C-alpha positions as CSV (number, residue, x, y, z in Angstrom):
1,M,93.1,114.0,165.9
2,G,92.0,111.1,163.6
3,P,94.1,108.2,162.5
4,V,97.1,108.7,160.3
5,H,96.8,107.1,156.8
6,S,99.9,106.4,154.8
7,R,100.1,104.9,151.4
8,I,101.7,101.5,150.9
9,S,105.3,101.9,150.0
10,E,107.1,100.4,147.1
11,E,109.0,98.1,149.6
12,E,105.7,97.0,151.1
13,R,104.3,96.3,147.6
14,Q,107.4,94.1,146.9
15,I,106.8,92.2,150.1
16,I,103.2,91.7,149.2
17,Q,104.2,90.4,145.8
18,I,106.6,87.9,147.2
19,E,104.3,86.7,149.9
20,V,101.4,86.3,147.6
21,G,103.7,84.2,145.4
22,N,104.5,82.1,148.5
23,A,100.7,81.6,149.2
24,T,100.9,83.6,152.4
25,T,97.5,84.6,153.7
26,V,96.3,88.2,153.6
27,R,96.1,88.3,157.4
28,R,99.6,87.0,157.8
29,I,101.0,89.6,155.3
30,A,99.1,92.3,157.1
31,V,100.7,91.3,160.4
32,M,104.1,91.3,158.8
33,L,103.6,94.8,157.5
34,G,101.8,96.2,160.5
35,R,98.8,97.1,158.2
36,S,95.2,96.1,158.3
37,A,94.1,93.0,156.3
38,S,91.7,95.1,154.3
39,N,94.5,97.4,153.2
40,V,96.6,94.5,152.0
41,S,93.6,92.9,150.3
42,R,92.7,96.1,148.5
43,E,96.3,96.4,147.3
44,I,96.3,92.8,146.0
45,K,93.0,93.4,144.2
46,R,94.1,96.7,142.8
47,N,97.4,95.6,141.3
48,T,98.8,92.9,139.2
49,W,102.6,92.6,139.4
50,F,104.8,92.1,136.4
51,A,108.2,93.7,136.0
52,L,108.9,95.5,132.7
53,N,112.4,96.4,133.9
54,Q,114.3,96.4,137.2
55,N,112.9,99.8,138.2
56,E,109.3,98.6,138.2
57,S,107.9,96.1,140.6
58,Y,104.2,96.3,139.7
59,R,101.8,98.0,137.4
60,P,98.1,98.4,137.4
61,S,96.4,96.2,134.8
62,A,93.0,96.0,133.3
63,R,90.2,94.5,135.4
64,P,89.2,90.9,134.7
65,N,86.0,92.0,133.0
66,G,88.1,94.1,130.6
67,A,87.1,97.4,132.1
68,P,90.1,99.8,132.3
69,V,91.5,100.7,135.7
70,C,90.3,104.1,137.0
71,P,93.0,106.8,137.5
72,A,94.2,107.0,141.1
73,G,91.6,108.4,143.4
74,H,88.7,108.1,141.0
75,G,86.1,105.4,141.3
76,A,86.4,102.0,142.8
């Protein structure tokens, strides 16, 4: 049986957001969450955090070159 893959939870995303704001390294955040550094790095690159209301902690945003973000599971 292969490795079990689980999505990053909302709570983990909030921790990543806080730790990125505290200038914590990707490797240190990964150790805190028990995740690989590559997973944390991808999550940081994939998402920009800004709260629209208290029920939302992050939302995907447009990429720096202005290209739209691909729907989940489609493209890079």
